[in-house]
N, C-alpha and C positions, 0 to 999 in steps of 0.2 A: 868359679866363679870366686875370684879373691876378697875375703869381707871387707877389706878397707878401698880395694879399688876395682872399678867396675873396667870389662872391657868389651866392646860390641862388633861384629864380624859381619860386615856382608854379605849375603849370597846370591848368587846370580847363575843362574842357568847360562849354560855354554852348550850351543851348537858343535859339535863332532861332524856334523854330513848339513849340505845342501839338502837333502829331497825331503820331502813334507809326507810321503809315502805311508810308511809309519805311523806320525801323525794323523794324518785323516782316516786308519783305521779303526778310529778308538776303542783298539782293544782292552780288555779288563783282564788282570789277574786270576780271574777267578770266577770264570764261565758259569759255573752253578750258581754263584751266588747273583748269578744278572737271571736266570732262569728259574732261581728261587721269589726271586723280585717280582720276575712278568707273572705269576703263582700266584703270588699274594695280589697282585691287582687286578687279575682276572682278563689276563689276556688271552688267556687260554683259553677259554669259553667258547673261542668259533661263531657267536649269536651275530659277528658281521663280516665273516667269513668272503660272501661275495660279493664284491663295486657294481652298481647297476652301468652298462655303460649302452643302452639304446632304450626308449620309451617309445611304446606306440601310444599316440591315445585318438579315440575318436568321442569328435564332440555333436551335439545337436543344440539348434538354436533355433529360437523359434523370435522374430523380429517384431517390433511395437508395431502395431494394427491401427489403434485409435487412440484419442483421447476422450475420455468420457467427463464432461460438467456438471458437474449434481447443484449446482446452488438453488436457491430457496423459492427459484421459479422459475428450474429448469421443466423441461418436458419429457423426461426420459431420454430413450437411444436419440428423441433427434435433436440434442445438446452433443453431439458425436462429433470430435474434429479427425479428421484421416490424422496420422503422423507423417508428415513429409520428411526427417529426419533431423528438425533441430531440436532445440533446448525445450524442455517440459516447463522450464518458470515459464518465460513470456505467453505459451500457451493457458497456463492456467492463469496466472494474474493478471495479463493483460486487460483494461476498456478501455470503450471506446474517447478519440482525441479529436482528431479529425474531420472523421469520417460520421454517416446520421446516429443520434446521440451524445455525440461528444462537441466541447466548447472548447476550438483552441484561441487561445489567448490573442492578443491584441497585437503582440511581439510576433509570435509566430502568423499573425495572418499578413503582418508588414511584412515580415521577411519570405514567405508564400507569393508578394503579390510582385515584390522586388526579383523574385527568381522568373517570375512568367516576364517581366519583361525585358529579363538578359536572356530568355528563350528563345523571343520572337526576335532579339538582336542577331546570337547566334545561329538561327535558321534564312539572314537573310531576309524576312520580313519587312525589318524595318528598326530604328532608335526609338523611342519614346518617353515621355515621362506621365505622371502621374495625371497630370494637365490634359491629355492629349484624348482620355479616357474620362464617360459618361460621371456623373456627380455618386452616381448609385453604385460605382463599385469603388470609389476614395473609403480608407480608413475613417473614419468615426470615431469620436470618445463617444464611452459610455454612458448612459444617464445616471447610473450611481454611483455613491460618495465615495472617494475614491482620498488614498492617502498622497503625500506629498509627492514622492518619485512616481506613483504613478501618475499623476497630474501634469508631470513637465512633460513626459514622455508623448499624452495624449497631445498637450498642445504643442508641441513641437510636430506631431505626426497626423492630427489632425486634417484632412484637406491636402495631405501631404507623398502620400501615401496609397498604394494600391491594397487591397484586403483581399490575401489569396481564398478566403471563405467566400469570398463570393464571387469573385471568379469561377472557381471549381461549382458551385453551386448552378451558375449561369451556363456553365457548359455542361452539366448535369441536366438542364433542362432543357437546354436546345439538342442532343442526345441522347434518346432516349436510351440507347444499348451502351450508353457511356463506361457501364460497366463489366459486361460480359467484355468488351472492346482490348481495355485494358489490360482483364488476366490476357499471360503469354497461349492460353491453349486455343484464344478464340482472335489472335493477334491479328490478320488474314482478312475479321470482319470490316469491312468501309465503319467507320461510325457516321460518314458525314453523309449516309443514303437518304435516312428520312429528318437531318436536323433540318430544324428551324434557324434561320442565317440571323434573322432582327435581331435572335435570345441571345445569340455568342455575344461572350466579351470581345467586343471590337474596337478598336480604336475612333473616334470619330472619324468619319469618311471612309474608313478600312473597309474591307471587302476579306473572305473570306478565302486565300490563294492556298497554294498546296502549301507555301511555307507555312501559312499561318496554322494549316488545320496542324501541320508536323509535330510545331511549341507548342500545339495546345494537346495535341492527345502523348505527349512528353512531358508535358506539363501536369497531367491527367494522374499519370502513370506514378510520377514524384512522389502527386499530393498524398496517392492510394497508399503508396509502401514510405512514407517515411516514419510510420509508426505501424509496432505489432497490434493489431484491432481485431477485435473480432467483429465477423456480421450478423447479421438481423438472424440467422438462422441457430448460430451454434449459443447463443444463450450468455450465461456467465457460471462461475464456477465458487462466486463469493458468495457466504450466506448472512445476512446483514444481520440475520436472528441471530446467528453464530456468532457473527466477528470473527468467522475465518473460513478456511478456503475448504470445499467438497470435492473432489475428481477420481479418477481412475483411471487407468491405463489398460489394454490388453492386449497380447502376444499370443501370436500365431493365428490362426484359423481352426472352424472344421470342429475336427475332433480332439485336436490338441491347442486350443484356445486358451488359454491364461487370464488370470486378473488378477489387481493390485492393485490395492486400496489406496487413497492417498484421502485421508480425510482425515478433518482437526491440524490443514494445514495452517497454521501462523501466515505465513507471507517467508518471504526474506530470500534463502537456500532451501534449497531441498535436498537431501541425502538417499543413504541408500534406508536407514532407521525408519525413513517417515514412509515406507511401502509394505503392504502387508500383504500375502498372499491370500487371495478369497476361496474357500474351504470348496464351496458351491457358484461352479461357474455359468452364469448364461451368455451363449456367444452374440445373440442378437443386442441384449443390454446389458452390460458389465458393469459391475463394478469393485474396484480391486484395488493395490496397495501393493507394498513392493520386500524383498528384501535378498540376501546374497548367497550362495553355498561354496562348501568346503568340500574337496576328497583328501582320501588319505591314502598312505604309500606312495604316489605319487602326488607331487604339492602343484597344483595349477595358481596364478596369478595374474591378478587383470586389477586395471584402475577403472576411474573416472570414463577418462578418455580415449588411453589408448597402452595397451598393454606393450611387452615388450616382443621385440621381435626374435624369433626363435638363431644362433647364433650358425646353425648348422642343423639340420632337417630336410625332411617335405614332406608337403601338403598334401593328399587327394582329397577334392571336394566329392559332393555326391551330393542327389537330389537337384531341384530345382530351381532356377534361379528365379521364380516368383517368390519376391522381397515378402506374401502372405504364408507361406508353407514351411515348413519346418529342412532346414538344412542342414546335412549332418556334411563334417570335415575330419578327416584321418592326417594326423601333425605325425612326423616321426621326427625324433634328435637323440642328443646328446646328454645327458642332467648332468645340471651341476650343482656341484657342492653349496648348502647354507653358509653363508660365514654373518658372524655377528661380530659385536666386540666384545673380547673376553671371552670368544670361545677356546677350548682345547683343543687344540692340535693332535691330529691323529700319530702324527709321527713319534717317537719317543724321544730322541735326543733332540727335537726341535723348541726353540722355546714359545712359550703362549705369549699371545697379543699383551701389552699393560696396558692398553687404553682403556681396557677396565679392569681391577683390583676385585675378585668378589669376594676375598678375604678381609677386603676393606668395609664390607659391609656387614652390620651388627641387627642381627634377630631383635633387637630390640625395641619393641613400637614400629616392625614390619610384621602385616598381615600374612597370613598361613598361605594366604593361596601366590602371595611373589617369593614367600621364601616356597613352597613346591617348583615355583616355574623357575627357578635360581638350579633348583636340584634338578628338574630335571633338564637345562640350557646345558649343566653340566657332564651329565650320563649320559647323556644319548643326543647334544646337538650337534653331533657329528653324523649324525645317523639319516638325516636328511636331507633333499634332491629335491632340484625344481626344474621344472621343462615349461618354461614362458611360451602364453599361448598367444595370440592377437587376434583380439575380439572386435569384431566393430561397437559399439555404444548403443544402447535401443534395445537392445537383445537381453533372451532369456537363452542362459546358455548350461546343457548337462552336458556331464563329461559317461556315456553309456560305457565307455572301455578305456581302460588303461595296466598296458603287457607292458611287462619289464624285464628287458634280460640282463643278466649279472654278466662278470665276464669267466664263468663256469659253463655261459651258454644254457643256462636254465631259464623260461617263462616261467615267472608270474602274473597274475593276475590280481590288482591293488582294488580291491572296492572300497565303496560311501563307510566314513564312520557310523558304524550304528549305535552307539550313545551317543547322551543327548552334551557332549562336547565339539558344537559346532558355534560359527562366525558368518554371522551373513548370506547364511545357509535358507533355504524354502525349498518346500513342498509344493507343489503342484497337483490336484487331482486327478489331469490330464498325463501326466508323465507317473514312471513311476521311479526316474531316478530321480534325487532333488539337484536342484539348480541355484546358479550365482544369475542373479539380476544386473545387468549393466546398464544404469539409471540414465540418460542423454539428462545430465544435471550439470548446473554451472558452477565450477569454481572461484573465479575473478569476476564481481559486479560490483559497478562504478553508481554510487546514487547519490540522488541531487539530497538538498537538504529539505526534510518536509514540504511539503506544496500544503499540505492539510491534516493536521490533529487535534483528534480529539479524544479526551482524559474523560473516563467512565468511573464513578465515585458512590461512597453511599453514602447521605447524610442520616444520621441518625439522630439528629435533632427535628430537623424536619419529613420523617419518615417518607423521602422518596431517594431515589437515584437520580443523579444528574450527569448529561454531557457537557463538557465543558471543549466548546469550538474555540478551542486558542490560535488555532492557525486555519485560515483560509486563504485558495487559492485567488489570489489580486486577478484585473481585470488584464494587467501586459505579459499574466503567468509568474510574477514572483509572489512568495508567500508574504501575508502579510498579520501581522499578528492583531490580534481583535485583540487581547491583555492589555493595549498599548494604542490601537489606535480609536479615536472618539469621533463618531458619526454628528455629523454636523445636526444642531439644534435649536431651539430658540429658549432664550431663557430670560427671566426678570430678571434681573445685574440689583435694581435700586429703582423705590418709589419715593419721590418727592413730594410732600405733603407742603400745600401753600395757600393761601386766601388770597391770592392773585392767581390768573390762571394762566399766565405767561412767564411766572417764575416756577408754577409745578407742572412738573416732567417725568417721563419713566423712562429708565433704561435697558435697552433688551440687547444680549449679544451673545454671540455666536461661540462656544468655546471645542468643538472641532475641528477637526483636519480638512476640513473640505466645504468650498463655499454654499450658502443655503441659500434658498429661494425662497422668502415669504410673500411673495404673491397668491392672493388668494385668504390672506391670514388678517382675521377681526380680534380689534383688544374691547371688548366688553366692560363694564361695570356692570357688578355684582351688588342691587342694595338687599339687607335682608329685612323683611314685616314679619315680624311677630313681636306678641302681647307678654309670650313669655308662661300666660296661664294654659294652653294648650297645647295638644302635639302638634298640633300643626303648624306651619307657618309657609309663606311665601315669599319669591322671591322679584323683584321688579331690576330687569337686566338693560342696561341701555348701550348702544354699537357706539362705542368712542372713535374708532379709529377703523379705515379698513387699507393694509395696506395695497397698494398700485405695485408694479412690476418693479421692484427691490430685490437684491440678491444682502445677504452680508456674506463677505470675507473670514475666512477662517481666523478666530483670535480678534474680529473687528464686532464694535458695539453701535447702536443706533438710539439715539434718544428722540422721544415722544411726547413733546410740549401738549399739555393743554390747551393754551391760549394759541398766541402768535411765537413760530420758532425766531429766534435771535440772528444764527444764520442760517446757509439756504441748505446745508450737511444735515440739519435737523429736520426731524418732520413738524410738524403740526396737525393738529386735531381738529383748529377752529374753534372751541367754545368761549363764551363768553362770561364762564363761572366754573370755577374750580370744581373738579371732578373727585379724585381721588381722596380726599378729603373727609367725606360721607362717605363716601363706599365700605364697603365688608369686605372684597374680594376683586382681585382683577382675575380676567380670564383672557387668555388667549386660545382661537378657535382657528383649524384648517375650517376651513370650506371641503366640502365634496360634493362636486354635481351644480355649484352657485361660484359665479366667479368673485371678484373683490368689487366691480362695478354694481353688482346687483343691493349692495347696500348701502341704502338713504341714511341713516343715521338715526333712524325713526323707534322708536322705545318698541323690544320684542313685548308681544301680549301672549306668546305662549302658545300660537296657530298652529297646527301641525302642519302645515304647507310653510311654514316659514323658513324662507332659504336657510336662514342665518340660523337655526332649532338644529336640536340631536337630532334629527331624521338626517337632514342632509349637511351637518359640518358635526367635527372632532376637539373637544377638548384637550387640547394639548399642555398648557400652561394653568393652573390657578396660584393666585398669590394671596392669602389674607391678609387685609391692608387693618384689619380691628382687632384688639389679642381679647380674647377670650375669657370672660368671667372665670376663672374655673382656678383649681392647685394642681392639675395637671393636663398636656394637651395629648391628645386621644389620636391615635393611626390607625388606622383599620389595618394595615401589613407596612410591612418595611420593602426592602426595596432591594433588588436582587439585578449583576452585571448582566446585558442583554442578550452573553455569549452563554449563561446558561439556560439548560433545556432539561426542565424534568420530564421524571420516568414516571408514573405512578404504579400500582398491584393491582394486577388484573387479571380477567380469567380468557384462554382464549376463548373468542367469541365461536369458535369453529367448535368448543368442545368445551361446552358449561357444564357446571358442575351437577348432578342430579341426585333424586333420594339414593337411588342404583348406587352411582357410583360420586359421594360428595369429595372426596378427595384429589380433585382435578387439582393442578400446581399451576401455581401463578405464573405471570406473564407481567412484564416489565415492558408497561405502553407509552408511549411519546405522550406528552402532554403540552396544553399551551401553559405558562408559566404567567398567574397571576398573580403580579406585588401592588406597590403602590402604582408603581408608571402604569401600568396595565388593566389595574381594575378599573378604571371610567373610561379606556380605550373601546372601537368596534374588535370584534376577530380579525379584522385584515388589520388594524395596526400593530398587532401584537408581535413582537417580535419571532421571525420565523429561522430554522438554520438557513448557511449559506454556502456550505460545504457540501460536498456529495456523499461522508458516509454519514450523515445524520439527519440527512432529505436525499436516501436512495432512493435510485431509478427505478418506478413501479413494476419493472418489467421484472425483477429483480426479488420483488419480497410475493409472500406465499399468497394466496387468496383462503385468509381467514374470516373473512364479512361476507355473507351470504348477501343475494343483491343488492351488491358494494360492485361501484366500476374497479378497473384494475386501477385504475389512477388515482383513485379517490383510498385504496389499502390501508389502515393504518401500520406504523412502524412498530414494532413490539422486538423484544429480547427476552430470550430466558433468563428467566432469574439467575441460574448458577452461574451466570456467565460474567455479572459481575458480582467478586466474593467480596469480603471486604477490604481487601490491598487493591481491587479496583482493576482495573484495565488499561491502555490508551491502544490508539489504532492512528496510525499514516497511513498517506500516500505521498509517493514518490515517483520520480523516474526515474529507470534504471537503464542505463546500457552495459551492451554485455558482447562482446566477440564470440562469435563458434568455432568447431574444430575445420570448418571447412572456407574461415577469415570470413565471411559473413556477421554483419554486423545487427545487431537486434536493438530495436529504443522501445521500450514499455512503460503503461503506468502500472503499478502494483501496489499494495498494500499490506501494513504488517501490524501484527499486533503483539505485542509485550506484555511484560506485568505494569499496575501501577504503583504509587507511592501512597496507598491510603487512604483511609477518607477522608470527605468532604467537608467542608461548615459554609451554609451558604449566606446562616443568619436571619433566614424568611420565617417571621413571625406574623403572628395576626392579634387584634385585642390587643392594642400595647398603650399604657398611658404613659406617656413620658410626667417626669416632676420639671415642672417650667421655674417655681421658686420666687418666693414672693419678697419685697423689700425687705428690712426690718424697722423696725416701728419703736 
């Protein structure tokens, strides 16, 4: 190259021949160098000299035979459900909805009534309207308070739709063997042999013809199969005292029976790690759980629903076709090599896949397990093969023999891994070989919004545990937010005092979201009589006014004048003298056992048989009309929202502490809330839970108190179930489709972690500073 000037020359290869055979040989100038390079990379070790070309796998599988429900009210082996091939979640979580023990919503009842009329039309019996049926079969609005959406629905549907619940109840009452007939096993039985025609839900003037019987039977079958529901004999897997499900499954029968425990299941979705094998199995009353297993030498892959079908190979089936015994199968096929991104290629001159570059992975911050897996994948990733086996879900599968034939015709028997390196492998005492459990669980479930939701938490200031019933299922089936819904109640808005009774009045209002019926309410004036020198004082009570047939709409108010009312919309007590100017308090009583017509306006003499006294009446509101002569206002207690329900610390009545055993754990026992709104109310007027979580079915509760009927057993929780972070329990409607195309609809619960501690503000013996005017 010249120092002053630069020159460039382009070098391009020129093919002297059109033959590419020489280039494809990939020959090297020095073969000895290539041999040395292969020796350096341990290519001459010959550890993988033989390639598997045929694998014969013999398996044994035990089908699922039963699901056992171990709720608090379970009766042992009596709560066993034979496994019929469906998913496990509905079997474990399901609750009564439309059958006995359930409470179908008004919307569902109206839809069921519409379907009954449609079936009558399709079978040719006739086309009828709801007015053609007796009034007892019509949908009626429930008596409880409802929010605006539910109230509008029943205002439209009340008396204009048939009640499907009443129709099915009438069919069940008329046909004693209806439940047995609706089952496919007894479909040939005639349900109308001993039927009472007069009890059938017939239209007015109708008769039980063949077309009517066909429609009625079809309606009963549809009604019973609409939801996945338990029957009276199977019980429930829900444990109210633990806020979780407890169940087990059994596989096989006789000496090969195994059990897997599904305890502490919070609801939602089952997975393999929810199943724990039981070491000691009792075939009569097993409790168990699950896990899975893997084998070494020849990998067997399966999933929750269906495994891959071998591309080639044959299957030999042995054993019996009875699904309650062990089934043996032998499968032969050509194994295929396992592939994964970034896997090193077996051929020397083949470029590796660049989708995953191991050289780009840094060891900084990477765990030792990750580094070991990467090292193992690079060095031995090409040594693994797979033979897919198709096994049905709902079974426990074991590989009892795996014979591998390589390219040299050598047959080797591969056994299970003996060390602790295992995943989803379970061992049962009835079998010598480990196995893999294929639980029939769901992968996708469509859930509704919570129709009921309760938050449990600790209130350290009040030294109580509270259950907040935030959401409950409304009468139409829609969720009702109790934190926003205001129940109708009578409030004293204002009291106007005057010397003229025609100008003196009291205004009452209803801040709730539903109409309030004040029939049977009595307004009373209280006059305190005491000289202050003694501890005793007397009260003179005057009955001022008794409400007649009167309702107050949501957000509306009414005015009661002591004298003559100025308008017809107002109420008049008819007094000739002012009442509230000299009274000390205004009381409103709700009569119990006496109507408003029983009030004659006479003064209360305190007799026990007074129909307006505390014996038959309940004080619902009191308003003080005279300012107390004190620096502070005393309050016995503060108010807590009506959807807060307390749990107190108490010992289990069935296991009280003794001298020999004083360290008995405490329980959280549900109690009544005594706050400012309920201290002077009778027990029947104190708020109770409206949902099923805080008011469980007595049949699901343990018999903890002796000499107490099952209906009156108290609801209590284990103290450790409500931690400082609390917990939340919800109920939802769930829909899923199984592998055979069947649809499953059920109601289940799910427990999750809470949001921390609570603060109810409940306090007792409070003196509030009312202040004094400046002098």
